[in-house]
VEXNUDREN-406288 format. One record per residue: residue in one letter; y, z, x of N, C-alpha, C, O, CB in turn. Coordinates in steps of 0.2 Angstrom, whole numbers, padded with zeros to 4 digits, always signed. Each point is the difference from the previous one (the first is absolute). Glycine has a CB too. Example, Ala and Ser with C-alpha at 12.3 -4.5 7.8 and 13.67 -1.06 7.14 Angstrom:
<nodes>
A-0028+0039+0066+0006+0000-0004+0006+0000+0004-0001+0003+0005-0005+0003-0014/S+0011-0010+0007+0006+0001+0004+0005+0003-0004+0006+0001+0003-0009-0011+0003/
</nodes>
This chain:
<nodes>
M+0290+0557+0441+0004+0003-0004+0000+0007+0002-0005+0004+0000+0003-0013-0008/D+0008+0010+0010+0000+0010+0001+0001+0005-0005+0005+0002-0002+0001-0005+0012/Y-0013+0005-0013+0000+0004-0005+0004+0005+0001+0003+0003-0005-0014-0007+0002/E+0012+0007+0009+0003+0006+0002+0008-0001-0003+0002+0003-0005-0010-0002+0016/L+0011-0005-0008+0007-0003-0002+0001-0002-0008+0006+0002-0003-0005-0009+0015/L-0007+0005-0015+0002-0001-0007-0001+0007-0003+0005+0001-0004-0008-0014+0002/E+0000+0016+0003-0001+0007-0002+0006+0003+0001+0001+0004-0005-0012-0003+0008/L+0015-0001+0002+0006+0005+0003+0007-0004-0004+0005+0003+0000-0010+0001+0014/K+0004-0011-0017+0004-0003-0004-0001+0003-0006+0005+0002-0003-0005-0010+0008/R-0007+0009-0008+0001+0002-0005+0002+0008-0003+0003+0001-0005-0010-0011+0007/E+0006+0014+0003+0003+0006+0002+0009-0001-0002+0003+0002-0005-0014+0002+0015/F+0013-0007-0005+0007+0000+0002+0002-0002-0007+0004+0004-0003-0003-0007+0015/L-0003-0004-0016+0002-0002-0006+0000+0005-0005+0005+0001-0004-0009-0011+0007/A-0002+0016-0003-0001+0004-0007+0008+0003+0002+0005+0000-0003-0022+0004+0001/E+0016+0000+0009+0006+0006+0001+0008-0003-0001+0005+0003-0002-0013+0003+0012/A+0008-0014-0009+0006-0004-0002+0002+0001-0006+0006+0000-0002-0009-0006+0008/D-0003+0005-0011+0003-0001-0005+0002+0007-0005+0004-0001-0004-0011-0009+0006/G+0004+0016+0000+0000+0007+0001+0009-0001+0000+0004-0001-0004-0018+0006+0010/K+0015-0004+0000+0007-0001+0002+0005-0005-0002+0006+0002-0001-0010+0003+0009/V+0002-0011-0009+0007-0004-0005-0001+0003-0008+0006+0000-0003-0007-0013+0010/R-0004+0017-0010+0000+0005-0006+0007+0004+0001+0004-0001-0004-0019+0002+0002/E+0014+0004+0008+0005+0002+0001+0007+0000+0000+0005+0003-0002-0014-0001+0004/I+0008-0008+0003+0007-0005+0002+0002+0000-0008+0006+0002-0001-0010-0011+0014/Q+0002+0007-0017+0002-0003-0007+0003+0006-0005+0005+0000-0003-0015-0010+0003/N+0005+0016+0001+0001+0006-0003+0009+0001+0000+0004+0001-0004-0018+0003+0009/V+0014-0003+0004+0007+0003+0001+0004-0007-0001+0005+0001-0003-0008+0009+0012/L+0001-0016-0008+0007-0003-0005+0002+0000-0005+0006-0001-0002-0007-0003+0006/D-0005+0005-0009+0002+0002-0006+0002+0007-0003+0001+0002-0006-0007-0010+0006/G+0006+0011+0005+0002+0008-0001+0007+0001+0003+0004-0005+0002-0016+0009-0001/E+0013+0004-0001+0006+0003+0003-0001-0001+0008-0006+0000+0002+0008+0008-0013/R+0004-0010+0014+0000-0001+0008+0006+0004+0003+0006-0002+0000-0010-0010-0001/D+0001+0019+0003+0003+0003+0003-0003+0000+0010-0004-0004+0003+0006+0010-0017/S+0002-0003+0016-0001-0002+0009-0008+0001+0000-0003-0004+0004+0016+0008+0002/A-0016+0000-0007-0007+0002+0002-0005-0007-0004-0005-0003+0002+0007+0019-0002/A+0001-0017-0006-0004-0006-0002+0001-0006+0004-0005-0003+0001+0006+0009-0011/L+0005-0009+0012+0002-0005+0004-0002+0000+0006-0001-0006+0003+0009+0006-0009/D-0010+0006+0010-0003+0002+0006-0007-0003-0001-0001-0005+0005+0007+0016-0004/R-0010-0009-0007-0007+0000+0000-0002-0009-0002-0005-0003+0002+0004+0019-0007/L+0006-0018+0001+0000-0009+0001+0002-0003+0007-0003-0005+0001+0006+0005-0013/A+0001+0003+0016+0000-0004+0005-0005+0001+0005-0001-0005+0004+0010+0004-0007/Y-0012+0008+0002-0006+0002+0004-0007-0007-0003-0003-0003+0004+0007+0019-0004/L-0004-0016-0007-0006-0003-0002+0003-0008+0002-0004-0003+0002-0002+0013-0015/A+0012-0013+0013+0000-0006+0002-0002-0002+0007-0003-0005+0001+0011+0005-0010/H-0005+0003+0013-0002+0001+0006-0007+0001+0003-0001-0001+0006+0011+0003-0008/Q-0013+0001-0001-0008+0000+0000-0004-0006-0002-0005-0002+0003+0007+0013-0005/L+0000-0014-0003-0001-0005-0002+0002-0007+0004-0003-0006+0000+0002+0013-0010/K+0006-0008+0013+0003-0005+0004-0004+0001+0006-0002-0006+0003+0014+0006-0008/G-0013+0005+0008-0004+0000+0006-0006-0002+0001-0002-0004+0005+0006+0011-0005/S-0008-0004-0007-0007+0000-0001-0001-0008-0003-0004-0004+0003+0002+0018-0006/G+0005-0016-0001-0001-0006-0003-0001-0006+0006-0004-0004+0001+0011+0009-0012/G-0001-0005+0015+0000-0004+0007-0005+0002+0003-0002-0006+0003+0012+0005-0001/S-0014+0006+0000-0006+0001+0003-0006-0002-0002-0004-0003+0004+0008+0012-0001/Y-0004-0010-0011-0006-0003-0003+0001-0006+0000-0004-0003-0003+0002+0012-0002/G+0008-0013+0007+0000-0008-0001+0003+0000-0008-0002-0005-0003-0012+0000+0012/Y+0017+0009-0011+0003-0001-0007+0007-0001+0000+0003+0005-0001-0011+0003-0005/A+0013-0013+0008+0005-0001+0002+0003+0002-0005+0004+0004+0001-0006-0012+0006/R+0002+0004-0014+0005+0001-0005-0001+0008-0003+0005+0003-0001-0006-0016-0003/I-0005+0016+0004+0001+0008+0000+0005+0004+0004+0003+0004-0003-0012-0005+0001/S+0008-0001+0008+0005+0002+0006+0009-0002-0001+0004+0003+0001-0015-0005+0007/S+0011-0004-0010+0006-0002-0001+0005+0002-0005+0006+0000+0001-0011-0008+0004/D+0000+0009-0012+0004+0002-0005+0001+0008+0000+0005+0003-0002-0009-0014-0005/A+0000+0015+0010-0001+0007+0002+0007+0000+0005+0004+0005+0000-0018-0003-0001/A+0014-0006+0005+0006+0002+0006+0008-0003-0005+0005+0001+0003-0014-0004+0011/E+0008+0001-0019+0006-0003-0005+0002+0007-0003+0006+0002-0001-0012-0016-0003/I+0000+0017+0002+0001+0006-0004+0003+0006+0003+0002+0005-0003-0010-0009-0004/E+0006+0004+0015+0004+0005+0004+0006-0001+0003+0004+0004+0001-0014-0002+0000/K+0011-0010+0000+0007-0002+0000+0005+0003-0005+0005+0002+0002-0009-0012+0003/G+0002+0010-0011+0003+0001-0006+0001+0007+0001+0005+0002+0002-0010-0011-0010/I+0000+0014+0007+0000+0007+0000+0005+0002+0006+0003+0006-0001-0015-0005-0004/E+0013-0004+0010+0005+0001+0007+0008-0001-0004+0004+0004+0001-0015-0010+0011/R+0011+0001-0014+0007-0003-0003+0001+0006-0006+0006+0003+0001-0007-0017+0000/I-0002+0016-0005+0001+0005-0004+0003+0008+0003+0005+0004-0001-0016-0012-0006/A+0006+0009+0012+0000+0007+0005+0006-0003+0003+0004+0005+0000-0015-0001+0003/G+0015-0010-0001+0006+0000+0003+0007+0000-0005+0005+0000+0003-0011-0006+0006/G+0005+0006-0016+0005+0000-0004+0000-0005-0006+0002+0001-0005+0004+0003+0016/E-0010-0009-0010+0001-0006-0005-0003+0003-0005-0003+0005+0001+0001-0015+0006/S+0003+0007-0014+0001+0001-0005-0008-0002-0002-0002-0006+0001+0015+0005-0001/A-0018+0004-0003-0007-0002-0001+0000-0004-0005-0004-0004+0000-0001+0013+0004/E+0010-0008-0009+0000-0007-0005+0001-0006+0004-0002-0005-0002+0006+0011-0009/S+0000-0006+0016+0000-0007+0002-0006-0002+0003+0000-0006+0001+0012+0008+0001/I-0017+0001+0000-0007-0002+0004-0005+0001-0005-0006-0001+0002+0010+0004+0010/E-0003+0000-0018-0005+0001-0005-0005-0005-0002-0006+0001+0000+0015+0005-0004/A-0006-0011+0002-0005-0005-0001-0004-0003+0005-0006-0002-0001+0013-0001-0006/K-0004+0003+0014-0004-0003+0006-0006+0007+0001-0006-0002+0001+0017-0006+0007/L-0009+0012-0008-0004+0006+0002-0008-0001-0005-0006+0000+0002+0019+0008+0001/Q-0011-0009-0009-0006-0001-0007-0003-0006+0001-0006+0000-0001+0013+0004-0007/Q-0003-0010+0011-0004-0007+0002-0005+0002+0005-0006-0002+0001+0015-0007-0004/H-0006+0012+0007-0004+0000+0008-0007+0005-0003-0005-0001+0002+0019+0000+0009/A-0014+0006-0015-0004+0003-0001-0006-0001-0005-0005+0003-0001+0013+0002+0005/L-0004-0011-0008-0006-0005-0005-0003-0004+0005-0006-0002-0001+0013+0001-0010/N-0002-0002+0016-0004-0004+0005-0007+0003+0004-0006-0001-0001+0018-0005+0003/L-0010+0011+0001-0006+0006+0001-0005+0001-0004-0005+0001+0003+0013+0004+0002/R-0008-0004-0010-0004+0002-0004-0004-0007-0002-0006+0001-0001+0013+0009-0003/T-0005-0016+0005-0002-0007-0002-0006+0000+0005-0006+0000-0001+0017-0006-0005/E-0007+0005+0011-0004-0003+0007-0004+0005+0004-0003-0002+0005+0012-0005-0003/I-0010+0014-0006-0006+0005+0002-0006-0003-0004-0006-0002+0001+0014+0015+0001/E-0005-0013-0008-0006-0003-0007-0003-0006+0003-0005-0002+0000+0012+0006-0012/K-0002-0008+0015-0002-0007+0002-0006+0000+0005-0005-0003+0000+0017-0001-0001/A-0010+0009+0005-0004+0002+0006-0006+0001+0000-0005-0002+0003+0013+0005+0001/T-0007+0003-0010-0008+0005-0002-0006-0005-0002-0006+0000+0001+0014+0011-0006/R-0003-0016+0001-0004-0006-0003-0004-0002+0006-0006+0001+0001+0014-0005-0009/E-0004-0001+0011-0004-0002+0005-0003+0001+0004-0003-0004+0004+0009+0001-0006/L-0008+0012+0004-0004+0003+0004-0006+0000-0005-0006-0002+0000+0014+0009+0008/A-0005-0005-0014-0007+0000-0005-0006-0007+0000-0006+0000-0001+0016+0008-0009/N-0006-0013+0011-0003-0006-0001-0004-0002+0007-0003-0005+0001+0013+0001-0010/T-0008+0009+0014-0002-0003+0007-0008+0003+0000-0001+0005-0003+0014-0003+0011/V-0018-0008-0003-0006+0003-0002-0001+0008+0005+0002+0001+0006-0008-0016-0011/A+0002+0019+0000-0001+0006+0002-0006+0001+0004-0002+0005+0002+0008-0002-0011/
</nodes>
């Protein structure tokens, strides 16, 4: 068992949890161009890091959020994709919580 990798995964998941909380705050609040840029940045980070650590679901949901923000930046109405953005944020939180529980149950 690679304890160093397990610790890196724990750190990633803790950081990912904070990022998802920030994503949710942006989704729930006022969205100006700076907020949308931050949302795209956070989603992009989760997309890459999630894949690197083997969390395909985190990566794919983050990619969908990033695509949604690109669509909004391209002029599409935020209301038309709001439900999808919220669902992907919920999926991220659920997957991070699940992965965190699984790591906690791993032999230390």
